[in-house]
C-alpha positions in Angstrom: 51.8 -32.0 -52.2 53.2 -29.1 -53.8 55.1 -26.2 -52.1 54.4 -24.1 -48.8 51.3 -21.3 -49.5 53.6 -18.5 -49.9 51.2 -16.1 -51.2 48.0 -17.1 -49.2 50.9 -17.0 -46.0 49.9 -12.7 -45.0 45.9 -14.1 -45.4 46.6 -16.8 -43.2 48.2 -15.3 -40.6 45.6 -11.6 -40.0 43.0 -14.9 -39.7 44.8 -16.5 -37.1 44.9 -13.1 -35.2 41.2 -12.6 -35.3 40.4 -16.1 -34.0 42.9 -16.5 -31.7 40.7 -13.6 -29.8 37.7 -15.9 -29.8 36.0 -16.3 -26.7 36.8 -20.0 -26.5 38.0 -20.6 -22.7 38.6 -24.2 -22.8 41.4 -24.8 -25.0 43.8 -22.2 -23.5 43.2 -24.0 -19.9 43.5 -27.6 -20.7 46.8 -29.9 -21.0 47.6 -29.5 -24.9 49.4 -32.5 -26.4 50.2 -30.9 -30.0 52.4 -32.3 -32.8 52.6 -31.8 -36.3 52.8 -35.7 -37.2 49.1 -37.1 -38.3 47.0 -39.4 -36.7 43.7 -40.8 -38.3 40.6 -41.0 -36.4 40.3 -44.0 -33.7 44.1 -43.9 -33.1 45.7 -43.7 -29.5 48.0 -40.9 -29.0 50.1 -41.1 -25.8 51.0 -38.7 -23.4 53.5 -39.1 -20.5 52.3 -38.5 -17.2 54.5 -39.0 -13.6 52.7 -40.5 -10.5 51.6 -38.6 -7.8 53.1 -40.2 -4.7 57.0 -41.7 -4.8 58.5 -43.7 -2.2 59.6 -42.7 1.4 62.8 -43.1 2.5 64.8 -42.8 5.7 67.7 -40.3 5.5 70.2 -42.6 7.1 73.8 -41.3 7.3 76.4 -43.3 5.1 78.9 -42.9 3.4 77.7 -45.2 0.5 75.3 -44.0 -1.6 72.1 -46.7 -2.3 70.3 -47.0 -5.1 67.6 -44.3 -6.2 64.1 -45.8 -6.0 62.8 -47.0 -9.7 59.8 -44.8 -10.7 57.0 -45.8 -13.5 56.3 -43.3 -15.6 52.7 -43.8 -17.1 51.4 -42.7 -20.5 47.6 -41.8 -20.5 45.7 -42.5 -23.5 44.0 -40.1 -25.6 41.8 -41.3 -28.9 41.6 -39.4 -31.7 37.9 -38.9 -32.1 37.4 -36.4 -35.0 39.2 -35.5 -37.9 37.6 -32.6 -39.8 37.8 -29.7 -42.3 36.0 -26.9 -42.9 36.0 -26.3 -46.5 35.4 -23.6 -49.6 35.7 -23.4 -53.3 35.4 -20.9 -55.8 35.5 -20.8 -59.8 37.5 -18.3 -62.1 34.7 -16.7 -63.2 33.3 -15.8 -59.4 37.2 -14.7 -58.5 36.8 -12.2 -61.5 33.6 -10.7 -60.4 34.8 -10.1 -57.0 37.9 -8.3 -57.8 35.4 -6.2 -59.7 34.3 -5.2 -56.5 35.7 -6.0 -52.8 38.3 -8.1 -53.6 38.6 -12.2 -54.0 41.6 -11.8 -51.6 39.1 -10.0 -48.9 36.7 -12.4 -48.8 38.9 -15.5 -48.9 40.7 -14.0 -46.0 37.1 -13.6 -44.4 36.5 -17.4 -45.2 39.9 -18.5 -43.7 38.7 -16.9 -40.3 35.3 -18.5 -40.6 37.3 -21.6 -41.0 39.0 -21.5 -38.3 36.3 -20.4 -36.1 34.5 -23.4 -36.7 37.7 -26.1 -36.3 38.2 -24.2 -32.4 34.5 -23.8 -31.9 33.9 -27.7 -33.0 37.3 -28.2 -30.2 35.9 -26.6 -27.8 32.6 -28.1 -28.1 34.1 -31.6 -27.3 35.9 -30.0 -24.3 32.6 -29.2 -22.2 31.6 -32.4 -23.4 33.7 -33.6 -20.6 31.4 -32.2 -17.8 30.1 -35.9 -17.9 33.4 -36.9 -16.4 32.9 -34.8 -13.6 33.7 -35.7 -9.5 31.2 -33.9 -8.3 29.0 -30.5 -8.5 28.0 -27.8 -6.7 25.3 -24.8 -7.2 21.8 -25.3 -8.6 19.5 -24.1 -11.7 19.8 -20.3 -10.6 22.4 -18.2 -11.9 26.1 -18.1 -9.6 27.5 -15.2 -8.4 24.2 -13.9 -8.0 25.3 -11.6 -5.0 29.1 -12.4 -4.0 32.1 -14.8 -5.1 31.0 -17.7 -2.3 30.2 -19.7 -5.5 33.6 -19.8 -6.4 35.0 -20.8 -2.7 32.4 -24.1 -2.6 33.9 -25.1 -5.6 37.5 -24.6 -4.7 36.7 -26.9 -1.4 35.1 -29.5 -3.3 38.6 -29.3 -5.1 40.0 -29.8 -2.4 38.1 -32.2 -0.6 38.8 -34.0 -3.8 42.7 -33.5 -2.6 43.4 -32.4 -6.1 43.7 -28.0 -5.8 47.4 -27.4 -7.3 48.0 -23.6 -6.6 49.1 -22.0 -9.8 46.9 -24.5 -11.9 43.3 -23.8 -11.3 40.9 -23.2 -14.4 37.4 -21.8 -14.0 35.3 -21.9 -17.3 31.8 -20.2 -17.3 29.4 -19.2 -19.9 28.8 -15.4 -20.6 25.7 -15.0 -18.3 27.7 -16.4 -15.3 30.5 -13.8 -17.1 28.3 -10.7 -16.9 27.2 -11.9 -13.2 30.2 -11.8 -12.0 31.0 -8.3 -13.8 28.7 -6.7 -12.0 30.3 -7.6 -8.2 31.2 -4.8 -6.9 34.1 -6.1 -5.0 35.5 -6.7 -8.6 34.4 -3.7 -10.2 35.6 -0.8 -7.7 39.3 -0.6 -7.9 39.9 0.3 -4.5 38.3 -3.2 -3.1 40.0 -5.2 -6.1 43.2 -3.7 -5.7 43.4 -4.0 -10.0 41.6 -1.5 -11.9 41.7 -4.2 -15.1 38.1 -5.7 -14.3 36.9 -2.4 -14.0 38.6 -0.7 -17.4 38.6 -3.9 -19.5 36.5 -6.4 -18.2 39.2 -9.1 -17.7 38.1 -11.7 -15.6 40.9 -11.9 -12.7 42.1 -14.8 -10.8 39.8 -15.8 -8.4 40.0 -17.5 -5.2 42.9 -19.3 -7.0 41.1 -19.7 -10.2 42.0 -18.3 -13.9 38.7 -17.9 -15.1 37.9 -17.8 -18.5 34.4 -17.5 -20.9 33.4 -20.1 -23.3 30.4 -20.4 -25.5 30.8 -23.9 -25.9 29.3 -24.6 -22.2 26.8 -27.2 -21.9 23.7 -26.2 -20.5 21.9 -29.8 -20.2 18.6 -30.9 -18.6 18.4 -34.6 -16.6 19.6 -37.3 -19.0 17.0 -40.0 -17.6 13.6 -39.8 -17.1 13.4 -40.9 -13.6 9.8 -41.3 -12.7 10.0 -43.2 -9.7 12.2 -42.8 -6.3 15.3 -44.7 -6.3 16.8 -45.2 -2.7 19.8 -46.9 -1.7 19.8 -50.6 -0.9 22.0 -51.3 2.0 24.7 -48.9 3.8 27.6 -47.7 1.6 30.9 -46.4 3.6 32.9 -43.1 2.6 34.6 -43.5 -1.0 32.2 -45.8 -2.3 31.8 -45.1 -6.0 29.4 -48.4 -7.3 26.0 -47.4 -5.5 23.2 -50.4 -5.2 19.8 -49.2 -5.8 16.1 -50.4 -4.8 12.6 -49.7 -6.4 12.1 -46.8 -8.3 11.2 -46.5 -12.4 12.5 -44.9 -15.0 15.9 -43.8 -15.6 19.2 -42.6 -14.2 21.6 -42.2 -17.1 25.3 -41.1 -17.3 25.6 -37.8 -17.3 23.1 -37.1 -14.8 23.7 -34.8 -11.2 22.1 -37.2 -8.6 21.8 -35.8 -4.8 21.0 -38.4 -1.9 17.9 -37.6 1.0 20.8 -37.6 3.8 22.9 -34.5 2.7 21.6 -32.5 -0.3 24.4 -30.4 -0.5 26.8 -33.0 -2.3 25.8 -33.5 -6.2 27.8 -36.3 -8.0 27.8 -36.9 -11.2 26.7 -40.5 -12.7 29.2 -42.4 -14.8 26.8 -45.4 -15.8 23.0 -45.4 -14.7 20.5 -47.9 -14.4 17.0 -48.7 -15.8 15.4 -50.7 -12.9 16.7 -51.4 -9.6 20.7 -52.3 -9.4 23.9 -50.2 -9.4 24.8 -47.2 -10.8 28.1 -45.8 -10.9 29.0 -42.0 -9.7 32.7 -40.5 -10.5 35.7 -40.7 -8.4 36.4 -39.9 -5.6 32.8 -41.3 -4.9 30.8 -40.6 -2.2 32.0 -37.8 0.5 29.9 -39.1 2.8 28.8 -42.3 4.4 25.2 -43.5 2.8 22.6 -45.1 4.9 20.0 -47.5 3.6 17.0 -46.2 2.2 17.9 -42.6 1.3 16.4 -41.7 -1.6 17.9 -40.1 -4.6 17.3 -37.0 -6.7 18.3 -36.1 -9.9 19.1 -32.7 -10.4 17.0 -30.7 -13.2 18.4 -28.4 -16.4 21.5 -26.6 -15.7 24.2 -24.9 -17.2 27.4 -27.0 -16.8 30.6 -24.5 -16.0 33.6 -26.6 -15.0 36.5 -25.8 -12.5 39.6 -28.0 -13.0 43.3 -28.2 -12.6 44.8 -27.7 -15.8 46.5 -31.7 -15.3 43.1 -33.0 -15.5 42.2 -32.7 -19.1 44.1 -33.3 -22.3 43.5 -32.1 -25.3 45.3 -34.2 -27.9 45.4 -32.5 -31.6 47.0 -33.9 -34.8 47.5 -33.3 -38.6 44.7 -35.4 -40.4 46.0 -38.5 -41.6 47.4 -38.8 -45.4 48.1 -41.3 -47.8 51.3 -42.3 -48.2 51.7 -41.3 -51.9 49.7 -38.1 -50.9 46.5 -36.8 -52.1 45.3 -34.9 -55.0 46.3 -31.2 -53.3 48.2 -29.1 -55.3 49.8 -26.6 -52.3 49.5 -26.8 -48.5 50.9 -25.5 -45.3 50.5 -26.0 -41.4 50.2 -22.9 -39.7 49.7 -22.7 -35.8 48.2 -20.3 -33.4 50.9 -19.4 -31.0 48.0 -18.6 -28.1 45.8 -21.7 -28.4 48.6 -23.7 -29.7 45.6 -25.6 -32.5 48.0 -26.3 -35.7 45.7 -25.7 -38.6 46.3 -27.4 -42.1 45.9 -25.6 -45.2 44.9 -27.4 -48.0 44.3 -26.3 -52.0 42.7 -29.0 -54.1 42.4 -27.8 -58.0 39.4 -28.9 -59.9 38.5 -27.7 -63.7 38.4 -24.5 -63.4 37.7 -24.7 -59.8 39.7 -24.1 -56.9 38.8 -25.6 -53.1 40.3 -24.7 -49.8 40.1 -26.8 -46.6 41.6 -26.2 -43.2 41.8 -29.2 -40.9 42.6 -30.1 -38.2 42.6 -34.4 -36.1 42.0 -34.3 -32.2 40.7 -36.0 -29.1 40.0 -35.4 -25.6 39.7 -36.9 -21.9 39.3 -36.4 -18.7 42.3 -38.4 -17.0 41.4 -37.5 -13.5 37.8 -37.1 -12.1 39.0 -35.8 -9.1 40.5 -32.9 -10.9 37.2 -31.6 -12.3 34.1 -30.0 -10.5 30.7 -28.9 -11.8 29.2 -25.1 -11.0 25.9 -25.3 -12.3 23.6 -22.1 -13.4 21.0 -21.3 -15.0 
């Protein structure tokens, strides 16, 4: 490729300033493994991770130091699943016509804004799709935060029961409907009760019950994935912590992503990892059953709901790279990489010259992974 796009850099940074203010709640909330190196679709990138539990040793007074206990530093593979670009092009004639009106440079800047926005929204949508990996869910097909903040307290309880509460590291990403409902709660809008006027004056979502709140247009609203037409029931008793469950009777399907309850305690909602199309076994996400399951308890599948997500930052990883290039390079005549300081996304901007025509391309390669089901819970809603 050629030199850096020096003449285009002001347009790029102005475009980036607009994009970084989009309501993409997931990208700044997760662990971001970013690099300016290149990766191809299907390639594994690895993020280092230390193990949760060390080894306890007795403290024994001695004049001789003992060897420290060796520890294994794990790595978490994240597959680069997508390499995408948003592109647009111009002919010399079109540029000339625009320069007699609003100006080619102004329109090109707006196109850069929309191209980066498109890539951001695609990444955001993939992160929202990790609702399939949640440990459990709380709520129903009604709007959360109807009159108070008890929904947040219950989701906090879920993650605490999972042993995944990490003070100062917890995130809650909700859709705009839930965000609007939160903004109507008087205990937050009344400055004397909230002890902070920013929510009232600016509409900022505060830290609530230890969660940093953000909104996202990417939140999924999901109907039941399977078509459970006949009642399945537990085949035998299952202990607390079990995540492979044997079912009997029943017709239709229970599939991955379904949220299910058991008749013994319908307040506990589990997310299915692998389902079934007949009597047999299903798997629910870790940490498994929170209450022992008795033989014959029946299964119900939760209907359509919005999948707002609460999680510890370390439970979700976003890996981003520059799309792979041939070792010889390609036909681009110019290019640069620009990094958004707020989201951490690094976009590659390339320019290709054709016959009396130019093509601009804004690209990114990325992959997402939930590396700890226990650290992710759903807040269901309408």
